[in-house]
C-alpha positions, 0 to 999 in steps of 0.5 A: 500500500502507498501512503502519500507523504507530501504533494508529490512523494509516496512511501511504500508501506509493508503489510502489517503482520500480527505477532503470532503470524510473524513468530510462526514464520520459519526463519531458516526456511526463508533463508534457505529459499532466498539462498536457492533463488540468489544462487540460481544461474538465472537467466541461463537456466530457468528457475521455475523447475528448481522452485517446483522441485525444492519448494512445495506450493503447500508451504507458501503463505502470503507472509512467507512469500512477503518475507522472501521477497523482502529479503531478496530486495534487501539483498539487491538480488536480480529483480527478475529472479524475485519476479519468477519466485512471485509468479511461482507463488501465485500458483499456491492454493492460498 
């Protein structure tokens, strides 16, 4: 969500997570997924097959995806890798 902070500038607001949901996020799993995405040789090799093999769709929640994307962007990762992960996450049943 964007919040207007002056007549011509906006600030991106992260979605608020309740304390219980943020505590339930598995930090080690977030780091593992982030590392898989960062270390993958995309675009020389497609990233979707490795995501399908190593990250079950059933394990993806909106909070988990948000945390992974946040870590990818904070690490200045290849934005196309983040986009591929986001596209993969859209296939999740949640």
